[in-house]
BALOBA-1460 file (C-alpha; in Angstrom, 3 decimals):
// residues 412
<rec num="1" residu="m" x="133.792" y="131.092" z="84.857"/>
<rec num="2" residu="p" x="129.764" y="131.013" z="85.694"/>
<rec num="3" residu="d" x="128.013" y="134.158" z="87.924"/>
<rec num="4" residu="l" x="126.626" y="131.234" z="90.264"/>
<rec num="5" residu="i" x="127.672" y="127.599" z="91.029"/>
<rec num="6" residu="i" x="124.374" y="126.752" z="92.606"/>
<rec num="7" residu="i" x="125.435" y="123.220" z="95.136"/>
<rec num="8" residu="g" x="122.292" y="121.245" z="95.899"/>
<rec num="9" residu="g" x="119.712" y="119.906" z="92.560"/>
<rec num="10" residu="g" x="116.380" y="119.617" z="95.209"/>
<rec num="11" residu="a" x="113.233" y="122.190" z="94.969"/>
<rec num="12" residu="s" x="115.165" y="125.384" z="96.695"/>
<rec num="13" residu="g" x="118.270" y="124.376" z="94.250"/>
<rec num="14" residu="l" x="116.127" y="124.074" z="91.457"/>
<rec num="15" residu="m" x="113.795" y="127.430" z="91.654"/>
<rec num="16" residu="a" x="117.635" y="129.372" z="93.024"/>
<rec num="17" residu="a" x="118.830" y="128.360" z="89.010"/>
<rec num="18" residu="i" x="115.670" y="129.550" z="87.711"/>
<rec num="19" residu="a" x="115.279" y="132.515" z="89.785"/>
<rec num="20" residu="a" x="118.881" y="133.457" z="88.573"/>
<rec num="21" residu="g" x="119.049" y="132.611" z="84.925"/>
<rec num="22" residu="r" x="115.520" y="135.039" z="84.382"/>
<rec num="23" residu="e" x="118.162" y="137.206" z="85.622"/>
<rec num="24" residu="g" x="120.589" y="136.304" z="83.011"/>
<rec num="25" residu="a" x="123.215" y="134.327" z="85.283"/>
<rec num="26" residu="a" x="125.510" y="132.215" z="83.914"/>
<rec num="27" residu="v" x="124.674" y="129.562" z="86.519"/>
<rec num="28" residu="c" x="125.828" y="126.097" z="86.875"/>
<rec num="29" residu="l" x="123.658" y="123.216" z="88.903"/>
<rec num="30" residu="l" x="126.158" y="120.357" z="90.875"/>
<rec num="31" residu="e" x="123.426" y="117.553" z="91.732"/>
<rec num="32" residu="a" x="125.738" y="114.467" z="93.714"/>
<rec num="33" residu="g" x="123.268" y="112.167" z="92.778"/>
<rec num="34" residu="p" x="122.177" y="110.887" z="88.958"/>
<rec num="35" residu="r" x="119.569" y="113.132" z="88.747"/>
<rec num="36" residu="v" x="117.954" y="116.270" z="89.833"/>
<rec num="37" residu="g" x="114.573" y="116.482" z="92.501"/>
<rec num="38" residu="r" x="114.531" y="113.231" z="93.700"/>
<rec num="39" residu="k" x="112.350" y="114.484" z="97.124"/>
<rec num="40" residu="i" x="110.038" y="116.207" z="95.030"/>
<rec num="41" residu="a" x="109.488" y="113.398" z="92.754"/>
<rec num="42" residu="a" x="108.595" y="111.402" z="96.145"/>
<rec num="43" residu="s" x="106.528" y="113.590" z="98.083"/>
<rec num="44" residu="g" x="103.426" y="114.050" z="99.333"/>
<rec num="45" residu="n" x="103.127" y="109.826" z="98.728"/>
<rec num="46" residu="g" x="103.988" y="110.869" z="94.758"/>
<rec num="47" residu="r" x="101.468" y="114.104" z="94.402"/>
<rec num="48" residu="c" x="103.613" y="116.906" z="95.717"/>
<rec num="49" residu="n" x="101.973" y="119.081" z="97.974"/>
<rec num="50" residu="y" x="103.550" y="121.307" z="96.851"/>
<rec num="51" residu="t" x="102.416" y="124.908" z="99.081"/>
<rec num="52" residu="h" x="99.545" y="125.026" z="100.571"/>
<rec num="53" residu="r" x="96.706" y="127.659" z="100.194"/>
<rec num="54" residu="t" x="96.756" y="129.660" z="103.224"/>
<rec num="55" residu="i" x="100.254" y="130.458" z="104.466"/>
<rec num="56" residu="s" x="100.979" y="131.391" z="108.111"/>
<rec num="57" residu="m" x="104.415" y="131.993" z="109.788"/>
<rec num="58" residu="d" x="102.978" y="130.169" z="112.937"/>
<rec num="59" residu="h" x="103.536" y="126.512" z="110.943"/>
<rec num="60" residu="y" x="106.813" y="127.505" z="111.178"/>
<rec num="61" residu="h" x="109.999" y="127.040" z="113.525"/>
<rec num="62" residu="t" x="113.319" y="128.812" z="113.665"/>
<rec num="63" residu="t" x="115.483" y="129.906" z="115.930"/>
<rec num="64" residu="a" x="114.997" y="133.344" z="113.408"/>
<rec num="65" residu="p" x="111.024" y="133.556" z="112.332"/>
<rec num="66" residu="y" x="111.909" y="137.576" z="111.461"/>
<rec num="67" residu="a" x="114.506" y="136.172" z="108.854"/>
<rec num="68" residu="l" x="111.642" y="134.141" z="106.991"/>
<rec num="69" residu="l" x="109.048" y="137.351" z="106.187"/>
<rec num="70" residu="p" x="111.483" y="138.747" z="103.215"/>
<rec num="71" residu="a" x="111.478" y="135.222" z="101.415"/>
<rec num="72" residu="m" x="107.991" y="134.023" z="102.371"/>
<rec num="73" residu="t" x="106.198" y="137.296" z="100.997"/>
<rec num="74" residu="g" x="108.458" y="137.925" z="98.194"/>
<rec num="75" residu="f" x="107.092" y="134.614" z="96.645"/>
<rec num="76" residu="d" x="103.811" y="133.605" z="98.796"/>
<rec num="77" residu="e" x="101.780" y="130.383" z="98.084"/>
<rec num="78" residu="k" x="99.611" y="132.679" z="95.704"/>
<rec num="79" residu="a" x="102.770" y="133.464" z="93.446"/>
<rec num="80" residu="v" x="104.276" y="129.582" z="93.906"/>
<rec num="81" residu="m" x="100.783" y="128.561" z="92.372"/>
<rec num="82" residu="a" x="100.478" y="131.006" z="89.291"/>
<rec num="83" residu="f" x="104.313" y="130.304" z="88.825"/>
<rec num="84" residu="f" x="103.805" y="126.371" z="88.530"/>
<rec num="85" residu="s" x="100.786" y="127.266" z="86.206"/>
<rec num="86" residu="q" x="102.807" y="129.148" z="84.447"/>
<rec num="87" residu="v" x="105.291" y="126.121" z="83.773"/>
<rec num="88" residu="g" x="101.741" y="123.806" z="82.563"/>
<rec num="89" residu="l" x="100.850" y="122.629" z="86.125"/>
<rec num="90" residu="p" x="98.049" y="124.072" z="87.623"/>
<rec num="91" residu="p" x="97.180" y="123.586" z="91.020"/>
<rec num="92" residu="y" x="94.771" y="120.934" z="92.946"/>
<rec num="93" residu="i" x="93.493" y="122.383" z="96.199"/>
<rec num="94" residu="d" x="91.744" y="119.721" z="98.008"/>
<rec num="95" residu="d" x="89.685" y="119.419" z="101.466"/>
<rec num="96" residu="r" x="92.330" y="120.565" z="103.785"/>
<rec num="97" residu="d" x="93.935" y="123.765" z="101.434"/>
<rec num="98" residu="r" x="96.501" y="121.460" z="100.485"/>
<rec num="99" residu="v" x="98.068" y="122.048" z="97.243"/>
<rec num="100" residu="y" x="99.598" y="119.908" z="94.322"/>
<rec num="101" residu="p" x="99.495" y="119.349" z="90.830"/>
<rec num="102" residu="y" x="96.384" y="119.440" z="89.387"/>
<rec num="103" residu="a" x="97.395" y="115.424" z="87.776"/>
<rec num="104" residu="r" x="98.514" y="114.801" z="91.692"/>
<rec num="105" residu="k" x="101.677" y="113.710" z="89.735"/>
<rec num="106" residu="a" x="105.319" y="114.932" z="91.529"/>
<rec num="107" residu="a" x="107.462" y="113.690" z="88.714"/>
<rec num="108" residu="m" x="105.746" y="116.804" z="86.725"/>
<rec num="109" residu="v" x="107.100" y="119.340" z="88.975"/>
<rec num="110" residu="t" x="110.383" y="117.615" z="89.215"/>
<rec num="111" residu="d" x="110.570" y="117.593" z="84.819"/>
<rec num="112" residu="a" x="108.801" y="121.283" z="84.357"/>
<rec num="113" residu="l" x="111.596" y="123.146" z="87.246"/>
<rec num="114" residu="r" x="114.134" y="120.714" z="84.906"/>
<rec num="115" residu="q" x="113.140" y="121.483" z="81.838"/>
<rec num="116" residu="w" x="112.461" y="124.724" z="82.285"/>
<rec num="117" residu="a" x="116.311" y="125.482" z="83.983"/>
<rec num="118" residu="l" x="118.012" y="124.430" z="81.033"/>
<rec num="119" residu="q" x="115.338" y="126.792" z="78.705"/>
<rec num="120" residu="l" x="117.411" y="129.348" z="80.404"/>
<rec num="121" residu="g" x="120.237" y="128.407" z="80.253"/>
<rec num="122" residu="v" x="121.186" y="126.634" z="83.013"/>
<rec num="123" residu="t" x="124.395" y="124.460" z="83.056"/>
<rec num="124" residu="i" x="123.162" y="121.134" z="85.069"/>
<rec num="125" residu="k" x="125.605" y="118.509" z="86.652"/>
<rec num="126" residu="t" x="124.852" y="115.065" z="87.953"/>
<rec num="127" residu="d" x="126.847" y="113.097" z="90.228"/>
<rec num="128" residu="c" x="129.045" y="115.604" z="91.066"/>
<rec num="129" residu="r" x="128.720" y="115.689" z="94.933"/>
<rec num="130" residu="v" x="131.030" y="118.692" z="96.059"/>
<rec num="131" residu="t" x="133.226" y="117.815" z="99.290"/>
<rec num="132" residu="a" x="134.768" y="120.760" z="99.355"/>
<rec num="133" residu="l" x="133.686" y="124.742" z="98.858"/>
<rec num="134" residu="e" x="136.290" y="127.289" z="98.987"/>
<rec num="135" residu="g" x="137.494" y="131.067" z="98.451"/>
<rec num="136" residu="q" x="135.509" y="134.136" z="98.675"/>
<rec num="137" residu="y" x="133.066" y="136.929" z="95.963"/>
<rec num="138" residu="g" x="134.621" y="136.871" z="92.900"/>
<rec num="139" residu="a" x="137.150" y="133.242" z="93.023"/>
<rec num="140" residu="f" x="134.318" y="130.373" z="94.612"/>
<rec num="141" residu="t" x="136.238" y="126.779" z="94.106"/>
<rec num="142" residu="a" x="133.262" y="123.894" z="94.302"/>
<rec num="143" residu="r" x="135.629" y="120.385" z="94.124"/>
<rec num="144" residu="g" x="134.852" y="116.774" z="94.407"/>
<rec num="145" residu="q" x="135.795" y="113.909" z="92.827"/>
<rec num="146" residu="g" x="137.918" y="115.159" z="89.512"/>
<rec num="147" residu="f" x="136.008" y="118.751" z="89.143"/>
<rec num="148" residu="a" x="136.441" y="121.670" z="90.627"/>
<rec num="149" residu="i" x="134.794" y="125.221" z="89.268"/>
<rec num="150" residu="q" x="134.890" y="128.274" z="89.686"/>
<rec num="151" residu="g" x="132.243" y="130.890" z="90.530"/>
<rec num="152" residu="a" x="131.816" y="134.411" z="90.709"/>
<rec num="153" residu="t" x="129.194" y="133.742" z="94.114"/>
<rec num="154" residu="a" x="127.910" y="130.263" z="94.799"/>
<rec num="155" residu="l" x="124.696" y="128.919" z="96.661"/>
<rec num="156" residu="v" x="124.436" y="126.031" z="99.212"/>
<rec num="157" residu="a" x="120.859" y="123.981" z="98.707"/>
<rec num="158" residu="c" x="121.948" y="121.056" z="99.262"/>
<rec num="159" residu="g" x="118.891" y="120.230" z="101.532"/>
<rec num="160" residu="g" x="119.107" y="118.221" z="104.456"/>
<rec num="161" residu="e" x="119.452" y="115.273" z="106.313"/>
<rec num="162" residu="a" x="116.058" y="113.160" z="106.130"/>
<rec num="163" residu="a" x="115.103" y="110.586" z="104.027"/>
<rec num="164" residu="p" x="118.842" y="109.392" z="102.622"/>
<rec num="165" residu="q" x="118.129" y="107.545" z="100.126"/>
<rec num="166" residu="l" x="116.713" y="110.618" z="98.393"/>
<rec num="167" residu="g" x="119.724" y="112.226" z="98.410"/>
<rec num="168" residu="g" x="119.617" y="113.565" z="102.486"/>
<rec num="169" residu="t" x="122.985" y="114.456" z="103.895"/>
<rec num="170" residu="t" x="124.727" y="116.460" z="105.630"/>
<rec num="171" residu="d" x="127.207" y="118.028" z="102.803"/>
<rec num="172" residu="g" x="125.531" y="121.605" z="103.344"/>
<rec num="173" residu="y" x="125.863" y="121.946" z="106.821"/>
<rec num="174" residu="r" x="129.864" y="121.060" z="106.498"/>
<rec num="175" residu="l" x="130.015" y="123.191" z="103.648"/>
<rec num="176" residu="l" x="128.817" y="126.116" z="105.241"/>
<rec num="177" residu="e" x="130.543" y="125.348" z="108.744"/>
<rec num="178" residu="g" x="134.253" y="125.027" z="107.576"/>
<rec num="179" residu="f" x="133.311" y="129.237" z="106.605"/>
<rec num="180" residu="g" x="132.542" y="129.566" z="109.853"/>
<rec num="181" residu="h" x="128.778" y="128.574" z="110.219"/>
<rec num="182" residu="q" x="127.359" y="126.860" z="112.892"/>
<rec num="183" residu="s" x="123.884" y="124.739" z="112.942"/>
<rec num="184" residu="t" x="121.974" y="124.073" z="116.023"/>
<rec num="185" residu="a" x="121.065" y="121.084" z="116.592"/>
<rec num="186" residu="r" x="119.018" y="119.147" z="113.995"/>
<rec num="187" residu="y" x="116.966" y="115.645" z="114.289"/>
<rec num="188" residu="p" x="114.490" y="114.325" z="111.950"/>
<rec num="189" residu="a" x="110.565" y="115.988" z="111.055"/>
<rec num="190" residu="i" x="107.412" y="115.083" z="110.081"/>
<rec num="191" residu="c" x="108.208" y="111.513" z="110.819"/>
<rec num="192" residu="p" x="106.460" y="108.341" z="111.897"/>
<rec num="193" residu="i" x="106.808" y="108.789" z="116.353"/>
<rec num="194" residu="l" x="107.737" y="105.578" z="118.032"/>
<rec num="195" residu="t" x="105.958" y="104.244" z="121.371"/>
<rec num="196" residu="e" x="105.143" y="102.092" z="123.406"/>
<rec num="197" residu="k" x="104.164" y="99.398" z="122.519"/>
<rec num="198" residu="d" x="100.745" y="98.015" z="124.518"/>
<rec num="199" residu="p" x="98.248" y="100.824" z="123.789"/>
<rec num="200" residu="i" x="98.354" y="99.494" z="119.879"/>
<rec num="201" residu="r" x="99.159" y="96.414" z="119.634"/>
<rec num="202" residu="g" x="97.312" y="94.335" z="117.215"/>
<rec num="203" residu="c" x="96.274" y="97.718" z="114.949"/>
<rec num="204" residu="q" x="98.560" y="97.850" z="112.853"/>
<rec num="205" residu="g" x="97.664" y="99.351" z="108.983"/>
<rec num="206" residu="v" x="94.619" y="100.993" z="110.746"/>
<rec num="207" residu="r" x="93.988" y="104.486" z="109.913"/>
<rec num="208" residu="w" x="92.276" y="106.575" z="112.264"/>
<rec num="209" residu="w" x="90.663" y="110.297" z="112.925"/>
<rec num="210" residu="a" x="91.490" y="111.586" z="116.199"/>
<rec num="211" residu="q" x="92.899" y="114.624" z="118.127"/>
<rec num="212" residu="a" x="95.780" y="114.515" z="120.300"/>
<rec num="213" residu="t" x="97.303" y="116.398" z="122.783"/>
<rec num="214" residu="l" x="101.238" y="116.221" z="123.365"/>
<rec num="215" residu="q" x="101.713" y="116.724" z="126.404"/>
<rec num="216" residu="a" x="105.766" y="118.166" z="126.573"/>
<rec num="217" residu="g" x="107.315" y="119.101" z="129.403"/>
<rec num="218" residu="r" x="105.432" y="122.708" z="130.028"/>
<rec num="219" residu="r" x="103.952" y="122.806" z="126.953"/>
<rec num="220" residu="d" x="100.748" y="121.430" z="125.828"/>
<rec num="221" residu="l" x="100.162" y="120.974" z="122.107"/>
<rec num="222" residu="l" x="96.343" y="119.728" z="120.415"/>
<rec num="223" residu="a" x="96.533" y="118.838" z="116.613"/>
<rec num="224" residu="d" x="94.128" y="116.718" z="114.646"/>
<rec num="225" residu="g" x="94.048" y="114.675" z="111.414"/>
<rec num="226" residu="e" x="94.356" y="111.145" z="110.556"/>
<rec num="227" residu="l" x="96.512" y="108.800" z="112.736"/>
<rec num="228" residu="l" x="97.653" y="105.432" z="111.409"/>
<rec num="229" residu="f" x="98.995" y="103.010" z="113.727"/>
<rec num="230" residu="n" x="102.029" y="101.260" z="113.056"/>
<rec num="231" residu="e" x="103.790" y="98.401" z="115.072"/>
<rec num="232" residu="d" x="105.827" y="100.843" z="116.698"/>
<rec num="233" residu="g" x="104.027" y="103.889" z="116.663"/>
<rec num="234" residu="l" x="102.403" y="106.290" z="114.529"/>
<rec num="235" residu="s" x="102.002" y="107.564" z="111.795"/>
<rec num="236" residu="g" x="100.230" y="109.556" z="109.539"/>
<rec num="237" residu="p" x="99.809" y="114.024" z="108.995"/>
<rec num="238" residu="l" x="98.688" y="113.730" z="112.985"/>
<rec num="239" residu="a" x="102.309" y="111.824" z="113.671"/>
<rec num="240" residu="f" x="103.592" y="114.251" z="111.226"/>
<rec num="241" residu="d" x="102.701" y="117.715" z="112.856"/>
<rec num="242" residu="l" x="103.636" y="116.710" z="116.403"/>
<rec num="243" residu="a" x="107.015" y="115.336" z="115.777"/>
<rec num="244" residu="y" x="108.748" y="118.609" z="115.660"/>
<rec num="245" residu="t" x="107.822" y="119.415" z="119.307"/>
<rec num="246" residu="i" x="108.767" y="115.821" z="120.066"/>
<rec num="247" residu="g" x="112.175" y="115.837" z="118.567"/>
<rec num="248" residu="a" x="112.722" y="118.936" z="120.759"/>
<rec num="249" residu="a" x="111.731" y="117.550" z="124.418"/>
<rec num="250" residu="e" x="113.519" y="115.737" z="126.566"/>
<rec num="251" residu="s" x="113.628" y="112.097" z="126.156"/>
<rec num="252" residu="g" x="111.223" y="110.431" z="127.406"/>
<rec num="253" residu="q" x="108.972" y="113.418" z="128.236"/>
<rec num="254" residu="c" x="106.097" y="113.269" z="125.738"/>
<rec num="255" residu="k" x="103.290" y="111.829" z="126.347"/>
<rec num="256" residu="l" x="100.349" y="111.557" z="124.163"/>
<rec num="257" residu="v" x="96.431" y="111.898" z="125.100"/>
<rec num="258" residu="l" x="94.151" y="110.425" z="122.204"/>
<rec num="259" residu="d" x="90.004" y="111.338" z="122.273"/>
<rec num="260" residu="l" x="89.065" y="108.816" z="119.581"/>
<rec num="261" residu="f" x="85.900" y="109.751" z="119.245"/>
<rec num="262" residu="p" x="86.178" y="114.134" z="118.503"/>
<rec num="263" residu="d" x="83.382" y="114.460" z="117.098"/>
<rec num="264" residu="v" x="80.967" y="113.171" z="119.163"/>
<rec num="265" residu="d" x="80.942" y="114.541" z="122.650"/>
<rec num="266" residu="r" x="80.765" y="112.525" z="125.757"/>
<rec num="267" residu="d" x="77.307" y="112.076" z="126.466"/>
<rec num="268" residu="r" x="76.351" y="111.095" z="123.317"/>
<rec num="269" residu="l" x="78.601" y="109.085" z="122.957"/>
<rec num="270" residu="l" x="77.808" y="107.770" z="126.345"/>
<rec num="271" residu="a" x="74.214" y="107.150" z="125.566"/>
<rec num="272" residu="h" x="75.083" y="105.202" z="122.526"/>
<rec num="273" residu="l" x="76.889" y="102.141" z="124.036"/>
<rec num="274" residu="t" x="74.245" y="101.846" z="126.551"/>
<rec num="275" residu="d" x="72.264" y="101.528" z="123.817"/>
<rec num="276" residu="r" x="75.030" y="99.585" z="122.186"/>
<rec num="277" residu="q" x="75.226" y="97.007" z="125.490"/>
<rec num="278" residu="v" x="70.990" y="96.757" z="125.558"/>
<rec num="279" residu="s" x="70.609" y="95.884" z="122.055"/>
<rec num="280" residu="l" x="73.713" y="93.742" z="121.039"/>
<rec num="281" residu="a" x="73.433" y="91.945" z="124.548"/>
<rec num="282" residu="f" x="73.400" y="88.438" z="123.114"/>
<rec num="283" residu="r" x="76.598" y="89.430" z="120.878"/>
<rec num="284" residu="p" x="80.033" y="88.231" z="121.376"/>
<rec num="285" residu="i" x="82.286" y="91.452" z="123.340"/>
<rec num="286" residu="e" x="84.969" y="91.032" z="119.965"/>
<rec num="287" residu="d" x="81.467" y="92.455" z="118.249"/>
<rec num="288" residu="f" x="80.753" y="94.759" z="120.479"/>
<rec num="289" residu="l" x="82.346" y="98.322" z="118.553"/>
<rec num="290" residu="s" x="81.494" y="96.711" z="115.178"/>
<rec num="291" residu="g" x="80.541" y="99.755" z="112.857"/>
<rec num="292" residu="l" x="81.760" y="102.246" z="114.939"/>
<rec num="293" residu="m" x="85.453" y="101.982" z="114.167"/>
<rec num="294" residu="p" x="88.023" y="99.006" z="112.841"/>
<rec num="295" residu="k" x="87.958" y="95.857" z="114.623"/>
<rec num="296" residu="p" x="91.428" y="95.369" z="115.161"/>
<rec num="297" residu="l" x="91.534" y="99.479" z="117.068"/>
<rec num="298" residu="g" x="88.616" y="98.808" z="119.470"/>
<rec num="299" residu="l" x="89.557" y="94.681" z="119.778"/>
<rec num="300" residu="a" x="93.215" y="97.177" z="121.644"/>
<rec num="301" residu="l" x="90.980" y="98.682" z="122.938"/>
<rec num="302" residu="l" x="88.503" y="96.386" z="124.965"/>
<rec num="303" residu="r" x="91.133" y="94.513" z="125.966"/>
<rec num="304" residu="q" x="92.295" y="97.208" z="128.477"/>
<rec num="305" residu="l" x="88.388" y="96.715" z="130.174"/>
<rec num="306" residu="v" x="87.835" y="92.861" z="129.959"/>
<rec num="307" residu="q" x="88.559" y="90.544" z="131.449"/>
<rec num="308" residu="g" x="87.215" y="87.927" z="130.379"/>
<rec num="309" residu="k" x="87.552" y="86.061" z="127.093"/>
<rec num="310" residu="m" x="85.791" y="87.895" z="123.719"/>
<rec num="311" residu="t" x="83.771" y="85.063" z="122.972"/>
<rec num="312" residu="d" x="82.082" y="86.076" z="125.528"/>
<rec num="313" residu="s" x="78.373" y="87.763" z="125.821"/>
<rec num="314" residu="v" x="78.696" y="91.331" z="125.886"/>
<rec num="315" residu="a" x="75.387" y="90.782" z="128.438"/>
<rec num="316" residu="g" x="78.482" y="90.007" z="130.915"/>
<rec num="317" residu="l" x="79.508" y="92.790" z="130.559"/>
<rec num="318" residu="p" x="78.866" y="95.255" z="133.921"/>
<rec num="319" residu="a" x="76.786" y="98.067" z="133.759"/>
<rec num="320" residu="d" x="79.575" y="101.060" z="134.110"/>
<rec num="321" residu="f" x="81.331" y="99.480" z="131.034"/>
<rec num="322" residu="p" x="80.169" y="102.200" z="128.739"/>
<rec num="323" residu="d" x="80.698" y="104.472" z="131.130"/>
<rec num="324" residu="r" x="84.751" y="103.441" z="131.727"/>
<rec num="325" residu="f" x="84.442" y="102.969" z="127.795"/>
<rec num="326" residu="v" x="83.547" y="106.438" z="127.025"/>
<rec num="327" residu="k" x="87.039" y="107.720" z="129.308"/>
<rec num="328" residu="l" x="89.355" y="105.288" z="128.061"/>
<rec num="329" residu="v" x="88.829" y="106.108" z="124.603"/>
<rec num="330" residu="k" x="88.321" y="110.685" z="124.887"/>
<rec num="331" residu="a" x="91.286" y="110.330" z="126.562"/>
<rec num="332" residu="y" x="93.772" y="108.331" z="125.686"/>
<rec num="333" residu="p" x="97.285" y="107.564" z="127.088"/>
<rec num="334" residu="v" x="99.687" y="106.783" z="124.494"/>
<rec num="335" residu="q" x="103.930" y="106.924" z="126.142"/>
<rec num="336" residu="v" x="106.111" y="108.363" z="123.339"/>
<rec num="337" residu="t" x="109.711" y="107.248" z="123.048"/>
<rec num="338" residu="g" x="110.754" y="108.768" z="119.918"/>
<rec num="339" residu="l" x="110.808" y="109.276" z="116.374"/>
<rec num="340" residu="r" x="112.312" y="106.905" z="113.229"/>
<rec num="341" residu="p" x="115.299" y="107.657" z="112.008"/>
<rec num="342" residu="y" x="115.592" y="110.049" z="109.248"/>
<rec num="343" residu="r" x="115.368" y="108.115" z="107.037"/>
<rec num="344" residu="d" x="111.610" y="107.908" z="107.458"/>
<rec num="345" residu="a" x="111.642" y="111.457" z="107.973"/>
<rec num="346" residu="q" x="110.487" y="113.534" z="105.410"/>
<rec num="347" residu="v" x="112.780" y="117.189" z="106.714"/>
<rec num="348" residu="t" x="115.133" y="117.955" z="108.477"/>
<rec num="349" residu="a" x="114.613" y="120.232" z="111.888"/>
<rec num="350" residu="g" x="116.893" y="121.976" z="113.381"/>
<rec num="351" residu="g" x="119.963" y="123.380" z="110.748"/>
<rec num="352" residu="i" x="122.699" y="126.658" z="109.668"/>
<rec num="353" residu="d" x="121.309" y="129.556" z="111.867"/>
<rec num="354" residu="l" x="119.679" y="131.397" z="109.264"/>
<rec num="355" residu="a" x="120.364" y="134.601" z="111.681"/>
<rec num="356" residu="d" x="123.621" y="135.092" z="109.950"/>
<rec num="357" residu="f" x="121.954" y="135.341" z="106.679"/>
<rec num="358" residu="d" x="120.594" y="138.980" z="105.292"/>
<rec num="359" residu="p" x="117.113" y="137.785" z="105.410"/>
<rec num="360" residu="d" x="116.941" y="139.943" z="101.788"/>
<rec num="361" residu="s" x="118.462" y="138.111" z="99.973"/>
<rec num="362" residu="l" x="119.710" y="135.055" z="102.318"/>
<rec num="363" residu="m" x="123.537" y="135.893" z="101.831"/>
<rec num="364" residu="s" x="125.847" y="135.227" z="104.508"/>
<rec num="365" residu="w" x="126.881" y="137.955" z="106.925"/>
<rec num="366" residu="l" x="129.921" y="135.774" z="107.045"/>
<rec num="367" residu="v" x="131.344" y="135.495" z="103.706"/>
<rec num="368" residu="p" x="130.017" y="138.154" z="100.753"/>
<rec num="369" residu="g" x="129.319" y="136.233" z="97.650"/>
<rec num="370" residu="l" x="128.024" y="132.878" z="99.706"/>
<rec num="371" residu="f" x="124.714" y="132.523" z="99.766"/>
<rec num="372" residu="a" x="122.120" y="129.517" z="100.853"/>
<rec num="373" residu="c" x="118.777" y="128.729" z="100.638"/>
<rec num="374" residu="g" x="116.230" y="125.603" z="101.747"/>
<rec num="375" residu="e" x="116.262" y="122.745" z="104.357"/>
<rec num="376" residu="v" x="119.772" y="123.085" z="105.299"/>
<rec num="377" residu="l" x="118.817" y="126.239" z="107.156"/>
<rec num="378" residu="d" x="117.215" y="126.116" z="110.634"/>
<rec num="379" residu="v" x="113.721" y="126.406" z="108.937"/>
<rec num="380" residu="t" x="110.562" y="123.284" z="109.789"/>
<rec num="381" residu="g" x="107.358" y="123.724" z="108.086"/>
<rec num="382" residu="d" x="104.786" y="121.906" z="109.760"/>
<rec num="383" residu="c" x="103.441" y="119.153" z="107.433"/>
<rec num="384" residu="g" x="101.062" y="120.070" z="105.075"/>
<rec num="385" residu="g" x="103.492" y="122.107" z="101.574"/>
<rec num="386" residu="y" x="104.847" y="124.275" z="104.369"/>
<rec num="387" residu="n" x="107.964" y="122.724" z="103.987"/>
<rec num="388" residu="l" x="108.487" y="123.194" z="100.226"/>
<rec num="389" residu="q" x="106.825" y="126.494" z="99.589"/>
<rec num="390" residu="w" x="109.812" y="127.949" z="101.716"/>
<rec num="391" residu="a" x="111.984" y="126.223" z="99.612"/>
<rec num="392" residu="w" x="110.684" y="127.430" z="96.485"/>
<rec num="393" residu="a" x="110.085" y="131.017" z="98.256"/>
<rec num="394" residu="s" x="114.241" y="130.737" z="99.721"/>
<rec num="395" residu="g" x="115.305" y="129.343" z="96.331"/>
<rec num="396" residu="r" x="114.271" y="132.490" z="94.234"/>
<rec num="397" residu="l" x="115.365" y="134.886" z="96.986"/>
<rec num="398" residu="a" x="118.858" y="133.482" z="96.776"/>
<rec num="399" residu="g" x="119.070" y="132.390" z="93.350"/>
<rec num="400" residu="l" x="118.128" y="136.271" z="92.637"/>
<rec num="401" residu="s" x="120.189" y="138.060" z="94.982"/>
<rec num="402" residu="a" x="123.319" y="136.208" z="94.184"/>
<rec num="403" residu="a" x="123.190" y="136.830" z="90.020"/>
<rec num="404" residu="r" x="122.341" y="140.086" z="91.064"/>
<rec num="405" residu="y" x="125.195" y="140.435" z="93.436"/>
<rec num="406" residu="a" x="127.764" y="139.063" z="90.766"/>
<rec num="407" residu="s" x="126.001" y="141.481" z="88.000"/>
<rec num="408" residu="e" x="126.244" y="144.234" z="90.037"/>
<rec num="409" residu="g" x="130.574" y="143.739" z="90.384"/>
<rec num="410" residu="g" x="129.538" y="142.797" z="94.519"/>
<rec num="411" residu="q" x="127.010" y="145.358" z="95.272"/>
<rec num="412" residu="l" x="123.078" y="144.658" z="96.143"/>
């Protein structure tokens, strides 16, 4: 009988297995899918942004923020970078302090974790979906189709609902709720935003750096970053950073105001456009913004201010046109209508209430010997490596604690 059964072979589950294995525990990891680490291999556009150089608790959302600290300080971003260097994956840090494996290949992270776990004697069983977890310390039983495995302790690391095509599931919530734990409201996060179509019509595929003010009820959130215009809304790092707040707000209560030239002040932009109106007087209006911004985005903006044809001459524009254009692009309104579904999300916001777990061990206050880590818990990080940092940190703490709890006969 293993000392620890880990349910879920994602980032937190693999790290938990490695931590427990290092303590000498006999570990059995059960993964529902055909292979472990599928979300890791797809993360960061296939490059795996596995942490951030400067982790701050300000980038995390949870109903129990105090409970983050033991895990996050026990295995901080420096320790994570050192760990991956030890397993052969030195860090590459980009100009936004996002940390990747030096080769920028996410599959290498999955392979390194799997091989390290196997080297430590961890038993990994794939295609083993756990449909029931029962028992107590010393006699937990994980059951699924055609198997029943007993262990002294159990750790739920099933992840969340995001990316069901890569193994996203509600299994972890259901298993923990079976022991009396409760889940907070859940919704997609780090995902594209749905908006009204008129302000973005014709801009599909355009990438543009912007600053956004998100008006969400009584709260305004300011953020900047790259936007990717979609047919039905906005994507890219800036949209991802706003998704958590949008999901938490009441339906229809969110409005974006975009500054499409955040690095140019109003007076400078106005002066440039005024000169441009003179120098390009005999060019068609559709060329007025050529060289300033991508043509599809420029045309979308021009059509909101120009009544005539885009083939008409710039000379026909009114004298106040530059001023009107500056007012539009420095405060461009876009009504938010919602979020893309879980299939297009990177993480799940919300989850099993973190307050029901001991912050120093991530063991359930309700069931001794039962642990949880990673995305299944109500902890959501911002875009930029914060969620994987939580997965590594919480997985290490939970795996280490479970191994020690088993070896000490139910004591920590």
